[in-house]
VOBAPA-603828 format. One record per residue (C-alpha): x, y, z. Coordinates in steps of 0.2 Angstrom, whole numbers, plus 5000, padded with zeros to 4 digits. Example, Ala and Ser with C-alpha at 12.3 -4.5 7.8 and 13.67 -1.06 7.14 Angstrom:
% VOBAPA-603828
506249785039506849955036
END
This chain:
% VOBAPA-603828
576560296208576660116212574860056209574859956226575859956243576059786242574459706251574059866255573060026250572460036232572260166220570560136218570160126237571060306239570060396226568460306219567560366233567960546225567660506208565960396210564160466219563460386236561860346230561360156234560260146250559659966259558159936249559359986234560659826238559459736243558559756227560359706219560459566230558859496224559359556205560759436206560459286217558659246216558459186199556759096202556958966187557658876198556158826208555758736192557258666189557458566205555658496204556658326199556858316216555058286222554658336238556358316244556858476235556658586250557858476262559258506247558758706248558958686269560558626265561058756254560258886266561158826280562958776271563258896259561959046257562159106276564059066277564259176261563259316267564159326286565959306278565459446267564659566279566159576289567359596274566059716269566159816289568059796288568459866268567059936261567659986245567359976228567559796219567259686236568359516233569459596221569959716235569759586249570859466241572159596237572059626256572559456258573759386247574259536238574159596219574159446207572659356217571859516219571559496200571559336198570059336211569159486202569359396185568259256193566959336200566859466184566959336168565559246175564259396176564759446157564359276151562559256162561859386152561959316138560759166149559759326157559259346138559059196135557759176149556959336145556659256126555759106134554659176145553959306129553859126121552659086133551659256133551759246112551859056107552459126089554159186099554559006100554558976080555859106079557459046069558859036081559859156074558359276077558259246093560159286093559959446086558759506100559859436114561259556106560159686107559359666123561059676130561459836118560059896129560659846145562259946142561160116137560360106152561660056164562760206158561360336164561360426180561460296192559960346204558860336188559160166182559260126200557560186203556960056188557759926194556759936210555159936206555459786193556059706207554359756217553459676200554459506205554259496223552159516216552559356202553359276214551959286227550659236213551559086211551059016227549459106229549258986214549658816223548658876234546858946225547158766216546958636228545758756237544858686221544858526227546058496218547458356224549458416224550258346205551758326218551558286237552558436242552258366263552958196256554458196268554758016267555758066252557158136260557657976268559357926262558657776255557357836244557457866226557858066229558358056246559558156256561158066250562758066239562057966227561158136224562158266225561958356210560258426218561458506233562658556219560958646208560658726227562458786228562158866209560558956213561159046229562759116219563159296220563159376236564659486238564159556220563159736226564759766237565759786221564959946221565659956238565860166243564260206230563260126247562560286256562860206273563760076279562460006290561659956274563059836271562459706286560559736282560559686263561459546269560159506282558559556272559059506256559459336261557659306268556959376253557859246244557359106257555759146257555559156239556458996234555358906243553658976240553758946223554558776222552958756234551958826219552458716206552758566216550758586221550058636202551158556190551558366185553458326189553558306167553058456165554058576178555858546173555358676158556058866166554058956161553458806172553458936185552359066175551558866171551058876188550159026188549258996174548458826181548258906196547459086192546959056175547859066158547959266159548759306174550159146168550459276155550559416163551559326175552859276158552759456155553359516172554859396176555359416154555759606160556459556175557759466167557859606156558459726168559359576178560459606163560659796167561059746187562359606181563059756168563459896181563759786193565259676186565859836176566559916193567859776192568559846175568560006184569459986198570559856187570860006176571260136193572560016199573459986182572859796182572059856165572259986151572060146161570260196149569460066157569460186173568460326163566860416170565560486159564460646163563660546174565060486183564560316179566160186171565660206154566860116146566959966156565159936153565359946133566959826135566159706141564259736134565559696117566259526125564559486127563859516112565259426102564859266114562959296108563259296089564459136088563259026100561859096094561959156076563759096069563558916074562258876068562158956052563658866048562958696055561158726050559358646051559058576066560858516069561258746070559858726087560958586094562558666092561858816097561158726113562658646119563858786116562758896130562658716140564558736142564858906144563558946157564258776166566258836164565958986173564958916187566458836191567358986190566059076199566358946214568358966212567859156217566959086231567958996239569659126237568159246249567959116261570259096263569859316262569259316278570359206286571759296281571059476283570659436302572559366307573159506297572159666301571659646319571459826322570059846309569259696314569059726330568259906328567159806316566659656324565459566320565159406328566459296338568159226327567659046327565859096318567059126304568058996302566658886304565758986289567258976278567658786282565758736279565558866263567258826257566858636255565058676249565758796235567258656231565558506229564558646219566258636208566358456205564558426205564658566189565858456180565058266182563558316182563058346160561658476158561058436142560658256138561758316120563358306128563858136134564858126153564857926152566757886148567057846166566657886183567357866201566457836217566957946233565657906248564257846237564558016225564857976210565858076199565858046183566958106167566858106148566558246135565458366147566858356161568358406146567358546137566858636155568458596164569358656146568758786144568758846162570458796163570758906148569759076155571059056170572559076159571759226152571559306168573559276173573859326155572859516158573859536174575359506166575159616150574359756166575759726174576859786161575759936157575959976176577860036172577560166161577360346166575860376179574160386172572960536174571560456184569660456179568960606189566960656193566660806182567660936184569060856188570460816174569860636166568060646166566960696152566460886155
END
């Protein structure tokens, strides 16, 4: 049997729905959306833009978040199968580009699990300062343990796992609300804002932090903070009702917009700009406005949330490996499901990959370098890896915006049957969103995330925007290119395996291929 029929139906389209249970409601999808997209720590990082941070947020929402949601909604309505961008790009361009786009969407999700572990430790360090004195190796061991724990939870019965995620999601909402309330209480007690959020004069292009091309790195930050809109549809066949697809995009986007604005305002009012850049400033804002106990409770809730973000990343991105196994893009073992009908092999494979990167960045390299140099090396590795996967993820979003245009022309009957808007809307969204994604890529390559790595070898200026290059640029770009080369290699290897005799597909309990 062929793995696919050109750009037509995939094996995973035909059989995934019979293997995986339909369990996801609209509320579940909103919770997953928020877990993937809403890194509330970005509300602290963007404070260096001053009150113009709100201008950059608004621009990011308009030119990136909304176009992504519109394009994803139409694609999901037409083809709500498992694997989202992997499936849609296959429909638009065929098997190679489908796998390539799927890899670009999957790879960042695996390595971001390392970042969520680091963020969890940061908030634990806020609540329990002694944690900050732990050696880098001990912190790395804890992160590896968190990643393993996330896998254990991710392979349980999906409904039970999602129920826990939903509870943590509600606690996360309360923590974000506390950031805003802290700002209100702080002002009500007669204090002046640490940074005036209503100083709209700073938005002027002539201002030091104004909305102009010179400060485009803030725009890049806003784009990076909004990545992941399509990820919940990695589990497309597990959604109970098709209307949940458009509803999660609507309500999830509303939650993300409101949360970023409220948290940014709360931090801006309570925290001086010199302290706000620390990711734990979102908990610090609560501590300033509502007291140290409230701040520490908030930090613990955020630590819990980022732990469970790791769980969400693990089970949602594992679906991309799962469908690739079904379609013989990867070894057929990747399509295995356990007795709970969860793709357990896929979860454990990406857990092992994330664990290896954790061990290398936090244990092996710091041990070899030793002393404070170990901490410096760990920081460099972490920042470069995260920047590289950001570039790769943005590439997948550029592909998504091209997909929608090709699919609307190629599958006109399906589009008319599930049309959400006039075709012109999708053209506008694709152009604006695609350009925004490209700007996010360039901004990430241009601006070093750490003073430990220089990026000052040279620069070019385009329309007032300075694009710098140096050590940072070459490391990030090099890792991104190497990662994309791995995607091509995996596809070629998988293509050879697809020529082997037809495999026995994984199946639900009671069907050959699944655990009994």
